[in-house]
N, C-alpha and C positions, 0 to 999 in steps of 0.2 A: 693205253687207251689213245686213239688219235683225236686231236683236238681240230674241231672246224675253225677253220682262217677265212670264212667266206667274208668278214668283217672287215679284214685288211684294206682292199681295194676301195671302200668306198671312204675310208677314213682318211687313207694316203690322198685321195683326189680332194677331199675337204680341205686339207692341210694346205695341199698345193694352190688351191684355189682363194683361200684366205691369204696364205702368206705371200704368193708372188706380187699381188699389188705393193705390200709394205716394203718386199727387197726392192722392188722399180723404184717405189718413191725415196727410199733411204737413198739408194744410186743417184737419184736426179734432185734430191734436197740441196740447196745452192749452200755453198759454205760461205763463211764469213766475209773471207776474200772476194767471194763474186759480189755478196750484197754491196762491198763496200767500193768495187769497181762500179758498179751500176749507178752507185750514188754519187760517185765521183764525175759520171758521165752526165747525170741529171744535173747537178748542180753548176755545173762549168757553162752546161748549155742553157739555163736559165739564168746565170750571170749574164753571159753572153748577149742576151735578148735584153736584158736590163739595162747594159752599155749600149745597145743598138737604139734603144729607145730615149738615150743621151742626144740623138741627133733630132729628135722633136725639140728635147730642150733648147739647144744651141740654137735652132732655127727660131723659136720663139724669142728668146733673148736677144739675139740679133735684130731681127726683125725691130722688137719694140724698141730697142734702142735707137734706131733709125728712122729716117724719115718715111713717109708711107708711100713716097711716089717711088721707093726701091724696094718694097716689100716682095714682090714676086721674082726679083732678082736674089734677094736673099735668100727664099725659100728654093729656089732652083739651085742656089751653089750648094747649099746642106744636103739638097736631095742628090746632085751630082757627085758631090765628095764621096757618097757610100757606094754608088754605082761604079763611078771611076774607079775609086779606091778599090772597090773587092776585086776588080779584074786584073788590076795591076798588081794588088798583093799576091792574089793566086798565081798570075804569072811569073813575076821576079820576086816581090817584095819577101815573099815568106822564105823561098830559097837562100836569099843574101841573109835574112835574119837569123834562120833556123838551121841553115844546111849543114854539112859537115864541114869542118874547118880546121885546118893543122895548127895555124897561129893565132887564132882568136880573131882574126881582122876582118874576114867576108867568108860568107858560107858559099859554097860550091853544089849544092844539091837540094833536090826537093822544089825545083820549080815546076809548075803546074801540076801542083800536089801529086808530084811522081814516087812520092814516098808512101802514098797510099797503093797497095794492089788488091785488086777484088778478091775478097774472101781472107783479107789479112786483118791485122789489127786496126780497127777504126778509129783510135784513139788520135791519131793524126788529123781526121775530119774533125773532132769536138775541138781539139787544140786549136786547129786552123781558124774555127770558126769564133772562138774567143779572141784570136789575136787580131783578126780582121776587123773586128768593130773597134779595137785601142788604135789601129792604123788610121782609120777612118776620122776619129776622134782629134787624132795630132793634125790632120789636114782642115778639119773643120774650124779649129783655133783662128787660122789664117784670114778667113773668111771676112770675122767681123772686124779687123784692123784695118782690112783693105776695102770696105764696104763703101758702096754709094759713087764709086768714081773709076773701077776695074772693068774692063772689057771682059765678056764672058768668056770669050773662046780662050783668051789668055788664062783664065781662071782655070779652064778645065786642063789645061798642059800642064801648069804648075799643081795642081791638086794630083796628076797621075805621076810626077816626077819624087813628089813628097811621099805618096804610098807605097812607090817602086823602089825608091834609092835612099832617099835623102832621111826618113824616119826608120827603114830597116837596119841600115848601115849601123847608125846609132843603137838602137834597140838591140843587135846583134851583139854588140861590145859588151853591154851590159848584161842581155839575158839569154845569149845565145845554149846555155847548157839548159836550160828548161828544156829542150829538145835534145839535141846530140850536139857534140862539140862543144863550145866555152867560150865567151867572150873574154878579151884580154882585162877588161876592167873587173868583169866577173870574177877572173881569177886572183886579182887584187882584192877581193871581199868587200866591192861596192856594193852598196845597199840602197836600192829603189824599188821596194817590194812590188808597188803596182804602178810606178811611173812618174812621179814629180818630175824626173830629169827625161826620162825615155819619151815618154808622151807629152806633157806639160810644157817643159823648157822646150823641146823640138818645136812643139807647135807656137810657142810664144817668141822663140828667136826668129823665125820663119815669119812671123808676124811681122815682127819690128824690120826685118829686111824688107819686107814687101811695103809697108808703111812709107820708109825712108824713099825707097825708089820712086814710088808714086807719087809722093808729095800730098799736102793736105787738101781738104775738099776746098771748094769756093766758097769763100766767105767765111771760114773757120779763122782766119786772123785779120785783125785791122790793117790800116796801112802803117802802124807801129811796129806790126808784129804780134800785138795782145791776142792771146786766144780771146775766141767768144764762143760761148755755149751754142751748139746746135741741137734744141731737143729732141730727143726720141718721141715716135709719134704714138706709142701706145704701150705705158708702162705696167698695166693689168698683164698683156701679152708677154712682157719680159718677167714679170713673177710669176706668170705659169711656168715658164720657161726654167727659171731658177729652181720652183719645186721638183719640176720634171729633173732637173739634172741632180739635185739632191738624192732623189730616189734612185735615179740611175747609178749613182756611186754606191751603193749599196750593193751594187754587181760588180762596179768596178777595182773596188777594194778587198772585199771579202772575196770575189771571185777570182781573185790572183792565186788563191790557195791552189786551183784546180782540184780541190778536194771537197767533200762534204765531210769535215770533220770538226770537232770543236773549238779549233783555232780561230774558227770566222765569229765567234762572239765577240770577244774582244776587239777586232777589227771592225765590226760593226757599231760598237759601243764608241770607239776612237772618232771612227767616220764621223759620227753623228755630233760627239761634242766640238770637235775641232770646227765644223760646220756653225755650229750655234754660237759658239766663240767667236769666231771670225766676223759672223754677222753683228753681232752686239758692239764688238771693239771697232767696226768699221762706221757704226751709226753714232756712236760716241764722239770719234775721232772727227767725223764731218760736221757733228753736232756744234763741238768747241770750234772748229774752224769757221763753219759758214753760218752758224747760228741758227741754222735748220735740220731737222732730223731728215735727211734726203734719202729717200727710198731706193734710188739708182744706186747709192755706195753701198748702202745696207746688203742689198743684192749681191754685188759683187764683193762684199766682206765675207758673206756665207761660200760665194765660189772659191775665194782666197783659201777659206780655212779648209776646203775639200782637197783644193791642188796641195796645201802644205803638208796636209796628214797623209797624202797619198804615198809617199815615198816609207814615212815611219810607222804606217799604222799596224803593223805586228809586231814592231819590238820597242813601242812606248807605252807607259803606262796612261790610264784613263787622264790624272791630272795633268801629266804633261802634253796630252792632246789638247787640252784646253788652253795651256800656255801657249803651243804651238797655234793653235787657232787664234789667238787672242793678239799674237804679233803678226800672223800674217792679216788680220782685218786693218791694222794700223799701217802695214807696209803697202797694202793695195791702195790705201787713200792717197799718202804720199807720194807713191809712184803715179798714180793717174795725175796728179796736180803737176809734178815734175815733168812728166813727158810730154805733158800740154806745153808748158813753159819753153821747153826746149824746140816746138817747132815741129814736133811729129804728132800727126792726128791719129788718133786711135779710137774711132767711134763708139765702143764697146770695152775699152779698156782690158783687150786682148793681152797686151804685153803686161800689164800691171798684176793682171789675175795670175796668169800663167807663166810667164817667165821669171818674174821676180819671186814669185811665191812657189814656183818650181823650184828654184836655187835655195830658197829658205828652208822648204819641207826637204831637201837632200841634205844640207847641213845640220838639220834637226835630227835627223836620224841617229847621228853620232852624238851630238848633244845630249839627248836624252835618251839614249839607249839603256833599255832597261836592264842590260847586263854590266852597265857602267860605261863612264866616259874614257875615250881612247884619243890622244891628240893624233896618234897615226891614223885611226880610223876616219878621223876628222879631215886629214889630209887628202884621203882616199875620195873622201865625199867631194872635197873642194876640187879635186882632179877631174872627177865625172862630172860635175856641174861645169867646169870650164870647159872641157871638152866638148860637151853637148854645143854651148856656145858657138864656139871656135868653128867645128864641123857645120853646124846649121847654118849660122848666119852667113859665113861665108859661100857656102854652095849655095844658097837662097839668092843672096844678094848679086851672084854673077848670072844665076839663072832669071831673076828678074830683069837685069841689065840685057840680058839677052833677048828675053822677049818684048822690051822696050824698043830696043834697036831693030826688032825684025816684025812681028806681028801686031807691035804696038800692045803697050799695057792699060792705057787708059782711056777713056773715052773724051770725045772732045769737049768743050766748054757747054756748048750748047747743049748736049745730051745730058751731060751733068746737071744741067739746070732744070729741065724737061724733067729727067728721073729716067732711071735706066730700065723701069718696066716696060714702058711706052717704046723706046728707043732699041731694045736689046732684045725684048720678048713679044712688043706687040699686045701685051696684056695690061690690067690695070688691077690691082688688089681690092680698088675700092672704088670702082667706076660711079658708082650713083653718089659720090662723095667728093668727087675731084674739085680742088679750088686751085685759083692762082695763087703760089707760093711765094713767099716775102724773104725774109733773111735764112729762117729756119722754120722748122716744124712744119706746120701746116697739114692739111692733107696731100701735100706734096707737089703733083705734078699739073702742068698746065693741060688743061681740056681739049683735043684736038679742035683746032679750028680757032683757038685762041690767038692773037697776037703776041708774039713773045717779045721779050723788052729786051733791051739794051744792058750789056753788063759795065758797071762802074770799074773805078780802078780796084775798089777792094773785091769785086767778084761778083757783087750780090745783084740780082737781077732786078729791074724796075720795071715793073708791067707797065702797059701804055693801053690808054682807053681804046676800045673798040671803035672804029670809024662807021 
């Protein structure tokens, strides 16, 4: 007896119709590796955005700690740091820092982002974006130490050189293997996870060289060489800036994993604890010394703790992070007072925050290493910190001397007294509140048409009555 098979065709068609989408879906289902890769991209770029936002923090801190008559100039310099730095790092810096290198000294490929090919792996783009915001941070640190008396055109020149050459070379020695190659310090086991040395000490030592070559502001020291306070015009703005920087550091340190994984939890905690501890210890220290709880010092204490924890944020315990921050807060107060006494005028404490605590954080990475202390590791850390000083300070000192001898580094005394906003930019940040300035502070600049005063031997302008 023959069996009818007319049912086979519709059943087969139904199975194919139902099963084909399932097969295709299984074939397209992302693997765990795919998900992790995408998460790494997203986290790295979000962290880059947080670090970029730190430019706003630096602008607010520097403007708040300086006089109103120079606010436009401060904002312009922070803006141009990122604009000029992005182009310089794209064209030259990234290749020097992360290009292929045989001896671990200098990169020789990757200029103009040539490592990226259309249709190729876009990781180089995400990695470049994260690195360029670090380069801009190193350049911005210099702005505060040289504030209120530097020619804008000279600032643009040295901002380019720091982003294109000085910072990338040091960064390649410590971090070159993050992309390919590998720097000589990195191969020795140098620990600088997020840049206490590579970013902050480099920026701090460059700032020191600039402040020395530039000289102090008019009126900073009396006829006997005793330092006088020149108060900033807007501490609320400076406070907002520190909060922005504190937030940005949660991209700066945890983002340096360039991976969205569980290791970022401890880095977040260590970063926050060190900042809090630095803020508290700086407050207590200046309260004891000056008999008043000084806001500016407390703000710099928080930044000092953040700088100090940047190198060891992933290899110390939370308790150690608190100790590192506490010491950093004391160091920044003592360093600010010491640098003032030796005749170096640093309006925002950039050298004390970034250079001094950059060194401290680099050494702390060995002293408090969660794996145990090693004198050999401490030696490598000291070598890295010393290398950053020698490389950066010597190069920047020469650069600033060349600028001083050629296009000029400092504005004229008359321009400095009137303010850089009017003379360098033809603008005023507070046009409705401009008043004649005295020895410091005030709203800053002489209004247009006001008769200018004469300089006394100490360099303080003495306003003359209108006729």
